[in-house]
N, C-alpha and C positions, 0 to 999 in steps of 0.2 A: 520515431513511433516513442509514445509515454509506455513505460513499465513499471507497476508496482511491486515492490518485494516484501512479503510480509516474513517476520522477521524480528528477532526480540531486540536485536543489538546490531547497527550498521557495522560496527567495528568486528563482527564474530567474521573469522576467515573465510567461509562459502559465502555469507552473505557480501564481503568485500570482493571477493572474485567475480561472483555473478554480477555486482555493480561494475565492476573495471571491464569486466568483458563488453558489458552493453554499453558503456559509453565510449569503447574503443570501437564500437561500429556505428557510432553516432545518437544512441538512444537517449532520450532524455529519462533519469531513473528516479524515485522517490523509495524511500526504505520506511515502513511504517510498521510499529509495533501490533500484532495480531490484538493484544491484550485492548487495544483502545478501540476496539469496534464494540457495538453494543447492537441488537436489532430487536425487533417489533413486529406483532404478527397481528396487530388490529385492525381489522378489516381486512389487509394484506401487508404481505411481508415487507419489511422495510429493513436495510441496512444503515447504519450510523458509525460516522467516527467523529468523535470529540462533539456529540450533537447534532453535526450536520449531515444531512441524508447523502448517503454515497453516490446516486443518481445524479445529484444537483451539485456535485462538487467538481472542480477542474483540478487536478493534481499539479 
């Protein structure tokens, strides 16, 4: 299972512990800064990470 953790830094203790626990259970983990996201509500609501729509991304 892929797990996406929203955190300001991967080195923060709680983020590091969550990552370690998920990896120990065989999951794949990505840590992403929530401030790197943006949204748009033109026509429909969309969420973007660094300019790419989240629904179209594979982490």
